[in-house]
N, C-alpha and C positions, 0 to 999 in steps of 0.2 A: 807339753805335748812333744812326743818324739817324732822326728821326720827324717826320712831317708832322702838325701839329696844326691842326684846324679847330674853330671855336667859334661858338656862336650863343646869344644871350640869348633866353630864353623867358618870356613874360608869364604871369601866373597866370590863364590862360583856356584852357578845353578846346580851343578852335579852334587853339591853338598846336601841338597834336599833328600835325595835317595839315600845317601849315607846316614843322614839324621833319622830317617824312617827305619833303616836296618838297625842302627844303634838303639833306638827306642824299643823295637821289638825284642832285641836281645836282653833288655833289662826288665821287661815287664814281669817275667816269671819270678825274678828275685824280689820283686816288690809285692808279690802276693796277688797279682792280677794275671789271670790265665789268658794266653793269647787267643783263646776261643771265646772269651767274654766280649759282649758288645762294647763294653768300656774300652777294651784294648784298641779296637778299630777306631773308636771315637778319638782316643788320645793320639793315635798315629796320624789321623787326618788333621787334628788341631796342630800337632807338631809340624806336619808338612806345610800347612798354610802359614804359620808364623815364621818358619825358617825361610820359606819362599819369599814372603814379604820382605824379610830382612836382606836377603842376598840380591833379590831382583830390584827392589825399589830404593835401596840405599847404596848398593855397590860396596858395602863395607863388610869386614868380618864381623862375626857375632858370637855370642855365647848362648847355647841352649841349656836350660836348667829344668829338671823335672823333680818335683818334691812329692813324695809319697808318704802316707801315714805308715808308721812302723807297725808290723804285725804284733798284736797283743796290746797295742796302745789304743785308747779310746774304744774299747770293746772288740778289738780284733781288726784284721786286715780288711774285712768286708764292709767297714764303715770309714768315713773320713772324706777328705777332699784331696784330690790330686791337682797340683798346680803346675802349669807349664809356663815358663818364662823365656823370652828371647831378648837379650840385651845387645845393643849395637852402639856404635860411636857416632851415628848420624843424629843431628839435632832435629831433623825433619820429622814432624809428628805423623803417626799413621793417619790415613785418610780413606774413608769409605768411598768407593767409586760405584757408579751406577752402570752395571753391565747391560748391554742391549742384546736381545736375541742370540745371535751366533758369536758374540764376542768371546774370545778365548781367555780373557782375564777380567778382573774387576769384581770377582765374587768372594774373594778370600775372607774379608772381614764380615761379610754377610754369613758365610759358613761358620765362622768362629762364633758370631752372635747366636746363630741357631743351635749350635752344638754345645756350647759352654753354658754353665749356670751363671757365670759372671766373667767379664773380661774388662780390661782397661789398659791404661799405660801411664807411665810417669817419667818425668825427666830424671836422668841419672848422670851426674857429672856433665860432660859435654854431649852426651848421647841420651838414650832413652831405654826403658824396659817396657815391653808389651807382655801382658800376662793373661792367662785365662785359668779358670778353675772349674773342675767337674766334681760334683758331689757323688760320693759312692755310699749308698745306703743312707743312714742318718749321719749327716755331716756334723761330727762332734766338735770340729774346730774351724768352722766357717769363719772367715774374716781374720784368721790368725796371722795372715801375711799382709793384711791391708796396711797401706801407708796413709797417713792423714792427708797426704798431698796427691794421692792417686786419683786418676780420672776413671771412674767406674761407669761401665756402660750397661750394666744389668743389676737389678735389685735382687 
């Protein structure tokens, strides 16, 4: 299965979240996803949440990676799974928090869980990689990126 992988280094600065959103929007068209598709906004929100978690909760730089099915592969660009990954050097695992009423934080992983078809994390060297996947049409290669050691939070 052919996959188009795009990657961006993220500094440990909350301003990087906006830069990651702009970067992702600029790459959607080249991946076969129109910026006016609901999938585009879902991906932007997922990227925003995962990058925010990395820079705010770890204080470490990170690497954002987005993997798209290649147009013409597996029946065309309108099918397949888009995967978003954020890897950082912090060994601290992601943790769901329980936001109350007017809290301004604590909902990130709940949003990821609600928007993604699957998500999880895995240790990587001294750090970790948190990932999520969104199926587009018939997911011809669901699970293609699964690690036997990944912690999966959705079936």
